[in-house]
N, CA and C atoms as an extended XYZ file, in Angstrom:
447
Properties=species:S:1:pos:R:3:atomname:S:1:resname:S:1:resid:I:1 pbc="F F F"
N       -30.580       18.122       -2.888 N   MET     1
C       -30.634       16.925       -3.724 CA  MET     1
C       -29.207       16.496       -4.070 C   MET     1
N       -28.873       15.235       -3.871 N   PRO     2
C       -27.520       14.792       -4.205 CA  PRO     2
C       -27.333       14.673       -5.722 C   PRO     2
N       -26.080       14.781       -6.126 N   ALA     3
C       -25.720       14.550       -7.519 CA  ALA     3
C       -25.490       13.055       -7.689 C   ALA     3
N       -25.455       12.592       -8.954 N   GLU     4
C       -25.214       11.177       -9.208 CA  GLU     4
C       -24.126       11.014      -10.250 C   GLU     4
N       -23.208       10.106       -9.957 N   TYR     5
C       -22.179        9.703      -10.908 CA  TYR     5
C       -22.592        8.347      -11.460 C   TYR     5
N       -22.455        8.147      -12.781 N   ASN     6
C       -22.816        6.873      -13.392 CA  ASN     6
C       -22.000        6.717      -14.669 C   ASN     6
N       -20.919        5.941      -14.594 N   ASN     7
C       -20.062        5.758      -15.753 CA  ASN     7
C       -19.214        4.508      -15.582 C   ASN     7
N       -19.116        3.707      -16.607 N   ARG     8
C       -18.198        2.570      -16.705 CA  ARG     8
C       -18.263        1.608      -15.522 C   ARG     8
N       -19.472        1.250      -15.123 N   GLY     9
C       -19.646        0.258      -14.062 CA  GLY     9
C       -19.622        0.808      -12.657 C   GLY     9
N       -19.490        2.105      -12.514 N   ILE    10
C       -19.487        2.733      -11.185 CA  ILE    10
C       -20.639        3.736      -11.148 C   ILE    10
N       -21.486        3.589      -10.136 N   ARG    11
C       -22.630        4.486       -9.976 CA  ARG    11
C       -22.821        4.759       -8.491 C   ARG    11
N       -22.972        6.035       -8.131 N   PHE    12
C       -23.198        6.405       -6.734 CA  PHE    12
C       -23.728        7.825       -6.659 C   PHE    12
N       -24.282        8.160       -5.512 N   GLN    13
C       -24.722        9.524       -5.234 CA  GLN    13
C       -23.687       10.189       -4.339 C   GLN    13
N       -23.568       11.521       -4.490 N   TYR    14
C       -22.600       12.289       -3.712 CA  TYR    14
C       -23.125       13.708       -3.512 C   TYR    14
N       -22.591       14.447       -2.542 N   PRO    15
C       -23.045       15.820       -2.312 CA  PRO    15
C       -22.759       16.692       -3.536 C   PRO    15
N       -23.723       17.461       -3.928 N   GLU    16
C       -23.585       18.245       -5.164 CA  GLU    16
C       -22.501       19.323       -5.087 C   GLU    16
N       -22.083       19.710       -3.887 N   ASN    17
C       -21.020       20.713       -3.778 CA  ASN    17
C       -19.621       20.093       -3.693 C   ASN    17
N       -19.508       18.773       -3.897 N   TRP    18
C       -18.212       18.101       -3.926 CA  TRP    18
C       -17.749       17.975       -5.369 C   TRP    18
N       -16.440       17.956       -5.578 N   ARG    19
C       -15.827       17.908       -6.919 CA  ARG    19
C       -15.478       16.469       -7.286 C   ARG    19
N       -15.785       16.080       -8.526 N   VAL    20
C       -15.548       14.713       -9.013 CA  VAL    20
C       -14.422       14.712      -10.027 C   VAL    20
N       -13.520       13.739       -9.902 N   GLU    21
C       -12.456       13.530      -10.887 CA  GLU    21
C       -12.417       12.056      -11.255 C   GLU    21
N       -12.355       11.778      -12.552 N   GLU    22
C       -12.208       10.410      -13.041 CA  GLU    22
C       -10.744       10.164      -13.368 C   GLU    22
N       -10.340        8.888      -13.231 N   ASP    23
C        -8.960        8.545      -13.539 CA  ASP    23
C        -8.879        7.086      -13.952 C   ASP    23
N        -7.998        6.806      -14.877 N   ASP    24
C        -7.674        5.434      -15.254 CA  ASP    24
C        -6.189        5.253      -15.014 C   ASP    24
N        -5.824        4.982      -13.752 N   LEU    25
C        -4.415        4.829      -13.408 CA  LEU    25
C        -3.806        3.622      -14.085 C   LEU    25
N        -4.569        2.555      -14.168 N   TRP    26
C        -4.113        1.334      -14.817 CA  TRP    26
C        -5.154        0.989      -15.865 C   TRP    26
N        -4.726        0.517      -16.966 N   THR    27
C        -5.663        0.137      -18.014 CA  THR    27
C        -6.689       -0.841      -17.460 C   THR    27
N        -7.956       -0.504      -17.648 N   GLY    28
C        -9.035       -1.375      -17.200 CA  GLY    28
C        -9.444       -1.190      -15.756 C   GLY    28
N        -8.792       -0.325      -15.015 N   HIS    29
C        -9.142       -0.089      -13.618 CA  HIS    29
C        -9.655        1.334      -13.476 C   HIS    29
N       -10.915        1.487      -13.740 N   HIS    30
C       -11.537        2.806      -13.690 CA  HIS    30
C       -11.696        3.249      -12.236 C   HIS    30
N       -11.371        4.502      -11.951 N   SER    31
C       -11.556        5.024      -10.599 CA  SER    31
C       -12.139        6.422      -10.655 C   SER    31
N       -12.831        6.755       -9.586 N   VAL    32
C       -13.464        8.059       -9.440 CA  VAL    32
C       -13.162        8.556       -8.033 C   VAL    32
N       -12.785        9.819       -7.919 N   THR    33
C       -12.525       10.423       -6.610 CA  THR    33
C       -13.430       11.631       -6.448 C   THR    33
N       -13.997       11.756       -5.261 N   VAL    34
C       -14.889       12.867       -4.943 CA  VAL    34
C       -14.265       13.624       -3.775 C   VAL    34
N       -14.060       14.948       -3.965 N   TYR    35
C       -13.397       15.785       -2.960 CA  TYR    35
C       -14.392       16.693       -2.266 C   TYR    35
N       -14.303       16.739       -0.937 N   SER    36
C       -15.116       17.684       -0.168 CA  SER    36
C       -14.554       19.081       -0.372 C   SER    36
N       -15.319       20.105       -0.080 N   PRO    37
C       -14.794       21.479       -0.190 CA  PRO    37
C       -13.553       21.720        0.675 C   PRO    37
N       -13.417       20.965        1.785 N   GLU    38
C       -12.269       21.133        2.682 CA  GLU    38
C       -11.062       20.292        2.270 C   GLU    38
N       -11.236       19.361        1.349 N   GLY    39
C       -10.106       18.557        0.884 CA  GLY    39
C       -10.130       17.096        1.248 C   GLY    39
N       -11.029       16.671        2.140 N   ALA    40
C       -11.161       15.239        2.398 CA  ALA    40
C       -11.652       14.583        1.112 C   ALA    40
N       -11.367       13.303        0.946 N   PHE    41
C       -11.821       12.674       -0.285 CA  PHE    41
C       -12.238       11.230       -0.077 C   PHE    41
N       -13.032       10.757       -1.023 N   TRP    42
C       -13.516        9.380       -1.095 CA  TRP    42
C       -13.311        8.933       -2.533 C   TRP    42
N       -12.837        7.704       -2.705 N   SER    43
C       -12.672        7.214       -4.075 CA  SER    43
C       -13.166        5.782       -4.175 C   SER    43
N       -13.521        5.414       -5.382 N   VAL    44
C       -13.926        4.049       -5.683 CA  VAL    44
C       -13.246        3.651       -6.976 C   VAL    44
N       -12.759        2.420       -7.006 N   SER    45
C       -12.203        1.877       -8.238 CA  SER    45
C       -12.772        0.483       -8.429 C   SER    45
N       -12.876        0.087       -9.686 N   ILE    46
C       -13.383       -1.239      -10.006 CA  ILE    46
C       -12.300       -1.995      -10.752 C   ILE    46
N       -12.088       -3.215      -10.294 N   HIS    47
C       -11.061       -4.096      -10.849 CA  HIS    47
C       -11.751       -5.339      -11.403 C   HIS    47
N       -11.052       -6.139      -12.193 N   PRO    48
C       -11.660       -7.373      -12.687 CA  PRO    48
C       -12.185       -8.229      -11.534 C   PRO    48
N       -13.240       -8.943      -11.793 N   ARG    49
C       -13.926       -9.730      -10.767 CA  ARG    49
C       -13.014      -10.743      -10.082 C   ARG    49
N       -12.042      -11.279      -10.789 N   ASP    50
C       -11.179      -12.299      -10.190 CA  ASP    50
C       -10.055      -11.723       -9.335 C   ASP    50
N       -10.012      -10.404       -9.191 N   THR    51
C        -8.998       -9.769       -8.347 CA  THR    51
C        -9.352      -10.013       -6.873 C   THR    51
N        -8.398      -10.453       -6.100 N   ASP    52
C        -8.596      -10.777       -4.688 CA  ASP    52
C        -8.764       -9.497       -3.862 C   ASP    52
N        -9.919       -9.317       -3.205 N   PRO    53
C       -10.131       -8.107       -2.404 CA  PRO    53
C        -9.110       -7.941       -1.274 C   PRO    53
N        -8.700       -9.047       -0.659 N   GLN    54
C        -7.715       -8.966        0.427 CA  GLN    54
C        -6.388       -8.423       -0.095 C   GLN    54
N        -5.968       -8.879       -1.265 N   LYS    55
C        -4.713       -8.399       -1.845 CA  LYS    55
C        -4.792       -6.912       -2.171 C   LYS    55
N        -5.953       -6.437       -2.641 N   LEU    56
C        -6.108       -5.009       -2.930 CA  LEU    56
C        -6.048       -4.180       -1.645 C   LEU    56
N        -6.697       -4.653       -0.597 N   ALA    57
C        -6.658       -3.944        0.684 CA  ALA    57
C        -5.237       -3.907        1.236 C   ALA    57
N        -4.548       -5.044        1.166 N   ASP    58
C        -3.166       -5.108        1.642 CA  ASP    58
C        -2.250       -4.206        0.818 C   ASP    58
N        -2.490       -4.131       -0.490 N   ALA    59
C        -1.678       -3.263       -1.352 CA  ALA    59
C        -1.883       -1.790       -0.995 C   ALA    59
N        -3.099       -1.424       -0.641 N   ALA    60
C        -3.361       -0.042       -0.227 CA  ALA    60
C        -2.600        0.288        1.049 C   ALA    60
N        -2.609       -0.642        2.000 N   VAL    61
C        -1.865       -0.434        3.250 CA  VAL    61
C        -0.372       -0.331        2.954 C   VAL    61
N         0.136       -1.190        2.103 N   GLN    62
C         1.561       -1.162        1.762 CA  GLN    62
C         1.943        0.170        1.124 C   GLN    62
N         1.114        0.669        0.231 N   ALA    63
C         1.387        1.967       -0.400 CA  ALA    63
C         1.401        3.090        0.641 C   ALA    63
N         0.482        3.025        1.594 N   MET    64
C         0.442        4.041        2.650 CA  MET    64
C         1.672        3.926        3.550 C   MET    64
N         2.122        2.713        3.834 N   ARG    65
C         3.329        2.513        4.657 CA  ARG    65
C         4.560        3.132        3.989 C   ARG    65
N         4.625        3.036        2.669 N   GLN    66
C         5.755        3.615        1.941 CA  GLN    66
C         5.722        5.142        1.989 C   GLN    66
N         4.548        5.704        2.107 N   GLU    67
C         4.381        7.156        2.110 CA  GLU    67
C         4.496        7.764        3.513 C   GLU    67
N         4.008        7.047        4.529 N   TYR    68
C         3.929        7.608        5.880 CA  TYR    68
C         4.605        6.683        6.887 C   TYR    68
N         5.718        7.141        7.468 N   ASP    69
C         6.467        6.351        8.448 CA  ASP    69
C         5.682        6.094        9.730 C   ASP    69
N         4.752        6.985       10.060 N   THR    70
C         4.024        6.898       11.325 CA  THR    70
C         2.719        6.125       11.208 C   THR    70
N         2.509        5.420       10.121 N   LEU    71
C         1.233        4.750        9.857 CA  LEU    71
C         0.905        3.704       10.918 C   LEU    71
N        -0.282        3.806       11.472 N   GLU    72
C        -0.835        2.794       12.367 CA  GLU    72
C        -2.029        2.180       11.652 C   GLU    72
N        -2.110        0.857       11.663 N   VAL    73
C        -3.136        0.144       10.900 CA  VAL    73
C        -3.938       -0.764       11.816 C   VAL    73
N        -5.238       -0.774       11.606 N   GLU    74
C        -6.126       -1.651       12.363 CA  GLU    74
C        -7.129       -2.278       11.402 C   GLU    74
N        -7.354       -3.569       11.551 N   SER    75
C        -8.359       -4.247       10.738 CA  SER    75
C        -9.721       -3.607       10.984 C   SER    75
N       -10.478       -3.404        9.897 N   SER    76
C       -11.746       -2.702       10.015 CA  SER    76
C       -12.772       -3.243        9.021 C   SER    76
N       -13.156       -4.525        9.146 N   PRO    77
C       -14.183       -5.047        8.249 CA  PRO    77
C       -15.522       -4.366        8.546 C   PRO    77
N       -16.348       -4.220        7.520 N   VAL    78
C       -17.671       -3.625        7.698 CA  VAL    78
C       -18.699       -4.449        6.934 C   VAL    78
N       -19.936       -4.322        7.349 N   THR    79
C       -21.050       -4.929        6.641 CA  THR    79
C       -21.943       -3.802        6.155 C   THR    79
N       -22.222       -3.812        4.866 N   ILE    80
C       -23.131       -2.828        4.282 CA  ILE    80
C       -24.209       -3.620        3.558 C   ILE    80
N       -25.438       -3.515        4.058 N   GLY    81
C       -26.505       -4.361        3.539 CA  GLY    81
C       -26.149       -5.799        3.853 C   GLY    81
N       -26.118       -6.646        2.833 N   ASN    82
C       -25.724       -8.036        3.037 CA  ASN    82
C       -24.297       -8.288        2.576 C   ASN    82
N       -23.536       -7.227        2.379 N   ARG    83
C       -22.181       -7.350        1.837 CA  ARG    83
C       -21.124       -7.205        2.940 C   ARG    83
N       -20.204       -8.145        2.960 N   GLN    84
C       -19.079       -8.100        3.891 CA  GLN    84
C       -17.893       -7.479        3.163 C   GLN    84
N       -17.400       -6.354        3.643 N   LEU    85
C       -16.237       -5.700        3.057 CA  LEU    85
C       -15.053       -5.892        3.983 C   LEU    85
N       -13.935       -6.295        3.424 N   ILE    86
C       -12.723       -6.387        4.215 CA  ILE    86
C       -12.042       -5.025        4.159 C   ILE    86
N       -11.251       -4.704        5.167 N   GLY    87
C       -10.577       -3.422        5.091 CA  GLY    87
C        -9.795       -3.064        6.323 C   GLY    87
N        -9.267       -1.850        6.266 N   TYR    88
C        -8.402       -1.333        7.323 CA  TYR    88
C        -8.696        0.141        7.580 C   TYR    88
N        -8.475        0.537        8.824 N   GLU    89
C        -8.433        1.958        9.168 CA  GLU    89
C        -6.980        2.286        9.448 C   GLU    89
N        -6.536        3.415        8.919 N   MET    90
C        -5.147        3.834        9.064 CA  MET    90
C        -5.097        5.239        9.654 C   MET    90
N        -4.146        5.452       10.548 N   ASN    91
C        -3.919        6.771       11.132 CA  ASN    91
C        -2.450        7.107       10.965 C   ASN    91
N        -2.179        8.388       10.683 N   PHE    92
C        -0.806        8.814       10.451 CA  PHE    92
C        -0.702       10.322       10.630 C   PHE    92
N         0.526       10.801       10.772 N   PHE    93
C         0.797       12.231       10.871 CA  PHE    93
C         1.231       12.755        9.511 C   PHE    93
N         0.710       13.924        9.158 N   HIS    94
C         1.115       14.608        7.925 CA  HIS    94
C         1.032       16.104        8.190 C   HIS    94
N         2.141       16.799        7.981 N   LEU    95
C         2.208       18.244        8.254 CA  LEU    95
C         1.770       18.554        9.683 C   LEU    95
N         2.217       17.752       10.620 N   ASP    96
C         1.917       17.899       12.050 CA  ASP    96
C         0.434       17.744       12.392 C   ASP    96
N        -0.326       17.163       11.500 N   LEU    97
C        -1.738       16.901       11.760 CA  LEU    97
C        -1.986       15.395       11.709 C   LEU    97
N        -2.954       14.945       12.492 N   ILE    98
C        -3.334       13.540       12.463 CA  ILE    98
C        -4.322       13.342       11.325 C   ILE    98
N        -4.089       12.311       10.542 N   CYS    99
C        -4.956       11.980        9.413 CA  CYS    99
C        -5.521       10.579        9.596 C   CYS    99
N        -6.685       10.374        9.008 N   THR   100
C        -7.321        9.061        9.030 CA  THR   100
C        -7.615        8.661        7.586 C   THR   100
N        -7.424        7.390        7.300 N   ALA   101
C        -7.783        6.830        6.000 CA  ALA   101
C        -8.419        5.469        6.237 C   ALA   101
N        -9.308        5.101        5.331 N   GLN   102
C        -9.915        3.773        5.379 CA  GLN   102
C        -9.919        3.184        3.984 C   GLN   102
N        -9.685        1.896        3.902 N   VAL   103
C        -9.827        1.161        2.648 CA  VAL   103
C       -10.746       -0.021        2.916 C   VAL   103
N       -11.709       -0.225        2.028 N   HIS   104
C       -12.616       -1.372        2.113 CA  HIS   104
C       -12.788       -1.956        0.719 C   HIS   104
N       -12.790       -3.281        0.643 N   CYS   105
C       -12.848       -3.975       -0.645 CA  CYS   105
C       -13.900       -5.074       -0.603 C   CYS   105
N       -14.516       -5.303       -1.775 N   VAL   106
C       -15.524       -6.348       -1.889 CA  VAL   106
C       -15.568       -6.867       -3.329 C   VAL   106
N       -15.771       -8.158       -3.461 N   ARG   107
C       -15.937       -8.775       -4.780 CA  ARG   107
C       -17.434       -8.916       -5.060 C   ARG   107
N       -17.857       -8.523       -6.255 N   THR   108
C       -19.243       -8.646       -6.695 CA  THR   108
C       -19.256       -9.308       -8.066 C   THR   108
N       -20.434       -9.559       -8.586 N   GLU   109
C       -20.516      -10.123       -9.935 CA  GLU   109
C       -19.956       -9.175      -10.980 C   GLU   109
N       -20.060       -7.868      -10.744 N   GLN   110
C       -19.588       -6.883      -11.710 CA  GLN   110
C       -18.079       -6.671      -11.659 C   GLN   110
N       -17.455       -6.915      -10.539 N   GLY   111
C       -16.027       -6.693      -10.378 CA  GLY   111
C       -15.676       -6.605       -8.913 C   GLY   111
N       -14.403       -6.346       -8.653 N   THR   112
C       -13.950       -6.149       -7.280 CA  THR   112
C       -13.807       -4.649       -7.059 C   THR   112
N       -14.529       -4.137       -6.072 N   TYR   113
C       -14.562       -2.708       -5.791 CA  TYR   113
C       -13.633       -2.375       -4.630 C   TYR   113
N       -12.938       -1.253       -4.751 N   VAL   114
C       -12.096       -0.725       -3.683 CA  VAL   114
C       -12.628        0.654       -3.334 C   VAL   114
N       -12.927        0.869       -2.063 N   PHE   115
C       -13.378        2.166       -1.555 CA  PHE   115
C       -12.296        2.708       -0.637 C   PHE   115
N       -11.901        3.948       -0.859 N   PHE   116
C       -10.836        4.558       -0.066 CA  PHE   116
C       -11.283        5.954        0.333 C   PHE   116
N       -11.125        6.291        1.605 N   ALA   117
C       -11.474        7.631        2.093 CA  ALA   117
C       -10.333        8.140        2.963 C   ALA   117
N       -10.096        9.455        2.898 N   GLN   118
C        -9.003       10.031        3.674 CA  GLN   118
C        -9.276       11.503        3.974 C   GLN   118
N        -8.791       11.942        5.128 N   GLY   119
C        -8.880       13.346        5.495 CA  GLY   119
C        -8.200       13.607        6.818 C   GLY   119
N        -8.004       14.884        7.131 N   TRP   120
C        -7.532       15.244        8.462 CA  TRP   120
C        -8.546       14.706        9.448 C   TRP   120
N        -8.133       14.385       10.651 N   ASP   121
C        -9.021       13.745       11.615 CA  ASP   121
C       -10.380       14.434       11.745 C   ASP   121
N       -10.376       15.746       11.961 N   ARG   122
C       -11.646       16.456       12.145 CA  ARG   122
C       -12.503       16.406       10.883 C   ARG   122
N       -11.874       16.548        9.740 N   GLU   123
C       -12.605       16.452        8.477 CA  GLU   123
C       -13.153       15.049        8.280 C   GLU   123
N       -12.333       14.059        8.608 N   PHE   124
C       -12.769       12.677        8.427 CA  PHE   124
C       -13.991       12.405        9.289 C   PHE   124
N       -13.930       12.823       10.546 N   GLU   125
C       -15.079       12.635       11.442 CA  GLU   125
C       -16.307       13.362       10.913 C   GLU   125
N       -16.110       14.566       10.416 N   LYS   126
C       -17.209       15.376        9.882 CA  LYS   126
C       -17.867       14.690        8.687 C   LYS   126
N       -17.060       14.050        7.846 N   HIS   127
C       -17.570       13.479        6.601 CA  HIS   127
C       -17.732       11.955        6.626 C   HIS   127
N       -17.479       11.316        7.759 N   ALA   128
C       -17.555        9.848        7.823 CA  ALA   128
C       -18.911        9.325        7.369 C   ALA   128
N       -19.983        9.966        7.773 N   ALA   129
C       -21.320        9.522        7.362 CA  ALA   129
C       -21.522        9.698        5.858 C   ALA   129
N       -20.931       10.738        5.291 N   VAL   130
C       -21.032       10.966        3.845 CA  VAL   130
C       -20.248        9.891        3.096 C   VAL   130
N       -19.033        9.580        3.585 N   PHE   131
C       -18.241        8.518        2.963 CA  PHE   131
C       -19.027        7.201        2.969 C   PHE   131
N       -19.623        6.863        4.105 N   GLN   132
C       -20.385        5.618        4.210 CA  GLN   132
C       -21.604        5.663        3.298 C   GLN   132
N       -22.271        6.804        3.216 N   ALA   133
C       -23.450        6.918        2.345 CA  ALA   133
C       -23.071        6.739        0.877 C   ALA   133
N       -21.916        7.270        0.463 N   MET   134
C       -21.483        7.096       -0.926 CA  MET   134
C       -21.164        5.629       -1.199 C   MET   134
N       -20.492        4.968       -0.262 N   THR   135
C       -20.188        3.550       -0.419 CA  THR   135
C       -21.476        2.743       -0.489 C   THR   135
N       -22.399        3.012        0.411 N   THR   136
C       -23.688        2.312        0.426 CA  THR   136
C       -24.436        2.554       -0.870 C   THR   136
N       -24.419        3.795       -1.337 N   SER   137
C       -25.082        4.144       -2.593 CA  SER   137
C       -24.487        3.355       -3.747 C   SER   137
N       -23.169        3.288       -3.808 N   CYS   138
C       -22.496        2.556       -4.881 CA  CYS   138
C       -22.860        1.078       -4.828 C   CYS   138
N       -22.804        0.489       -3.654 N   LEU   139
C       -23.105       -0.937       -3.531 CA  LEU   139
C       -24.574       -1.247       -3.781 C   LEU   139
N       -25.446       -0.276       -3.557 N   SER   140
C       -26.874       -0.521       -3.789 CA  SER   140
C       -27.168       -0.715       -5.270 C   SER   140
N       -26.288       -0.246       -6.137 N   TYR   141
C       -26.470       -0.418       -7.575 CA  TYR   141
C       -25.852       -1.715       -8.091 C   TYR   141
N       -25.067       -2.378       -7.259 N   VAL   142
C       -24.437       -3.633       -7.657 CA  VAL   142
C       -25.438       -4.750       -7.384 C   VAL   142
N       -25.709       -5.573       -8.381 N   LYS   143
C       -26.817       -6.524       -8.287 CA  LYS   143
C       -26.623       -7.645       -7.291 C   LYS   143
N       -25.572       -8.405       -7.397 N   LYS   144
C       -25.482       -9.631       -6.608 CA  LYS   144
C       -24.081       -9.810       -6.067 C   LYS   144
N       -23.973      -10.111       -4.816 N   LEU   145
C       -22.689      -10.318       -4.175 CA  LEU   145
C       -22.200      -11.742       -4.370 C   LEU   145
N       -20.937      -11.873       -4.697 N   SER   146
C       -20.313      -13.190       -4.799 CA  SER   146
C       -18.978      -13.112       -4.078 C   SER   146
N       -18.993      -12.905       -2.800 N   TYR   147
C       -17.808      -12.679       -1.996 CA  TYR   147
C       -16.977      -13.950       -1.860 C   TYR   147
N       -15.713      -13.840       -2.189 N   TRP   148
C       -14.731      -14.915       -2.068 CA  TRP   148
C       -15.014      -16.113       -2.976 C   TRP   148
N       -15.726      -15.900       -4.068 N   ASP   149
C       -15.941      -17.002       -5.034 CA  ASP   149
C       -14.645      -17.401       -5.664 C   ASP   149
């Protein structure tokens, strides 16, 4: 049976053996990160509704570029249910290992959500379905999409 997180406008299901951490990096921008036992992670943050999803996705890529010189970026929009999420897939080297990260953003009536997942390549592949299920779970609780309003 999956565990459920439900706090401050963010609700989703996740594997019960994964560790959850809450954070408020910026005032008013609540975020939650869920870590797999191996260290891969998925996070979601909610921003004010008028925040541009494209700018948030681009800011995530820019932050990754500052951290990793070898970053390769590819546009990676996805559709979950009736929701169009903009985003990117990123690949980079860290400690001589290939890593994968994805960022996807969407504007809803409740706010603009940012989903970020990262792990070593093998871990990422192993947990990709779990990352997508958590994102789908989170979006299933959001009532109405207002993309690019």
